C-alpha positions, 0 to 999 in steps of 0.5 A, a space after each residue: 500500500 503507497 503512503 504519502 505524508 502531506 505538512 500542509 500550509 504551504 504556498 505554492 509559487 513557480 510555474 508546472 507542465 501539464 503531460 498528455 492526457 491519460 483518456 486520450 492516451 489509452 483507447 488511442 494506444 488501442 486503437 493502433 491493436 487497428 494500424 498496420 506497419 509502426 505508429 509513435 505516439 508522443 506526448 503518453 504520460 509516465 503511469 501504471 494503468 498506459 504501462 497497464 494497456 501497452 503490457 496488453 498489446 503485447 499480450 494480443 501479439 505486437 510489439 510495443 515500447 515506452 520511453 520517455 513519454 514516447 510509445 513506439 508500437 510495431 503492428 506487423 503481423 496477427 494479432 490476437 483474439 483474446 484479452 488476458 485476464 489479469 490486465 483487462 480487469 486490473 482496469 476499465 479502460 482496458 475495455 478498450 481494446 474490445 473494438 479494435 481486436 473484433 474490427 481487426 481479427 473478427 472475432 474479440 474474449 474479452 473479460 469484465 473489465 476492473 477500475 475504480 470502485 465509483 459506481 456500476 458501469 456497463 459496458 452494455 452501450 458499448 455491446 450494444 453497438 458492435 451488435 449494430 454494427 452485425 457483431 453477434 455477443 454474448 458472455 461466456 465465465 466471465 468474458 465477453 465473446 464478440 463474434 463477427 465474420 464482417 462487420 457493416 454500417 448502420 444508426 446508431 443512438 447511444 441511450 447515454 452518451 458515453 465517451 467509452 462506448 462512443 469511442 468504441 463503438 467509432 472504432 469498430 465502425 472504422 473497418 465496417 462496410 459503409 457507411 456507421 453514425 451515432 447518434 448522441 454521442 461523447 463530445 470530451 475533448 479526448 473522443 477528439 482526440 482519437 478520431 483525429 488520430 483514426 483520421 490520420 492514419 487514413 479513416 474517414 471521421 466526421 463529426 466528433 465534436 458535435 454528438 453525431 458522428 459518421 464514419 466511412 469505413 475503410 480497409 485498411 489504416 496506416 502507422 503513423 506519428 501523432 502527439 497526444 493531447 494535454 489533459 485536462 483533469 491534470 490542469 484543473 487539479 492542478 489549477 486548484 491546487 495553487 486555488 486551495 494551498 494559495 500562491 500564484 501558480 503558472 499551470 502552463 501547456 493546456 489547452 484553455 477552451 478544454 476545461 473552460 466549464 471548470 474556468 466558469 465555476 472557478 471565474 463565480 467563486 472567485 478566483 484570480 486567474 489569467 488566461 495566457 497563450 498556452 497555461 494559466 497563472 493562478 494568484 488566489 491569496 483571500 478566501 473563496 466564495 461558494 458556488 451549486 453546481 453539478 456534473 455534467 457530459 462534455 460540454 458540461 463540469 465534468 464528474 472526474 473534476 467533483 471530488 476536487 472541486 469539493 476540497 475547495 468549495 470546503 474551505 470556500 464562505 458559505 455552502 456550497 450544492 455539489 450534485 454529482 450525474 453521473 456516477 452513483 459511488 462518487 462519494 466514498 471520499 466524504 467521509 475523509 474530508 470530514 476527518 480532516 473538518 471539514 463539513 459535508 452532508 450527502 444528501 443522495 445525489 448531492 452534497 451539501 458543503 459548508 465551509 469551513 475556516 481550516 481543515 486538520 491533518 489526519 490519516 484518510 484513504 483512498 478509495 479510488 483516482 479522483 477522490 484519492 487526488 483531492 485529499 492530497 489537495 485538502 494536505 496542501 490546505 490543511 494545518 498539520 500532516 495528512 496520511 493518506 495511505 493508499 494512493 496506487 489510484 493517484 499514481 494510476 492518473 496523474 504524472 509525477 504529481 509529487 514532484 511537480 507539487 514539492 518544486 512549487 513549494 509542497 512538501 509531500 514525502 511517500 513513506 516506505 
């Protein structure tokens, strides 16, 4: 179990650069299974989730190497159709290989996925999309089996704009005969990045940012060089780190358009920010104001930033209401914030947060990736030492998180 100790109440100053987006890198790496020849993917964050996907690519029969945020993939032979149980169950994103393996080989046998315990997150939407493309779907002994002699384009309406389902179906449709339309599709920047990657490899995808995606099926896709977009969730987390700890921090190498909903809420709270060419300068010298927020599919407020904002709101002036509409179990971290002195009551899918003057360090436990980040942020502002257990979750989603914060003046030590 990975443990860190944070000595809080230290102001942050300096410049910090945002890494490549984990949630863009994972489906793009999975998509390399469909590309013939050599692919070079740059700006790939050094995370445990990324190394898991690379191991998965190797297990499926391609050569993949990772060095200094660059992944090279050589795909010259027939890929395997069975994904190893021990890799798929490590994280939900491993299920991204289902669409590429089905499209490339006509048969995919994928274990039911694992991941953070933040809700049911069923894969039914993925499977319905594969069936619409002509695949036979069955389940046996904990595996999902997908079979199709050939895939055929179709009109597919998603019951919910699931990012994972949108991406998986889009990848499979690249090799379907004819045209496919995905309606009520997710529009997150990571979806657009995957579409741009596939188009660079020879796909014909339009409307990835519109909610209605059109794909014209192709016979082959070729290996390419491509660079991943910046991680908007890391960007938001680092901005909140500056806001909650106080100080002056330039969060660099980001796309401000990707975090517009977050910036709107931070301005509403009274945070002073200056948008520059490739970054945002944050100045935090005063108590911020309480706000209400509700998580929604993009371009609404992201569920992956809900926990971090709640940490910030524990110290805001007044009472805030945070409503979670995406995942049913995303308030699991709140008892840990309460241990640190926060005043929060949960009623159904809403958390009522009454701002307090200060938080105090305490031993706390990470329940999932974004909950862990929220506890780190609370620890930056708390008086005394905060001991955080279970940080393997955090290392799944934030590259060099400890080093980046310490370089800004935080005091975070890993406990062996």
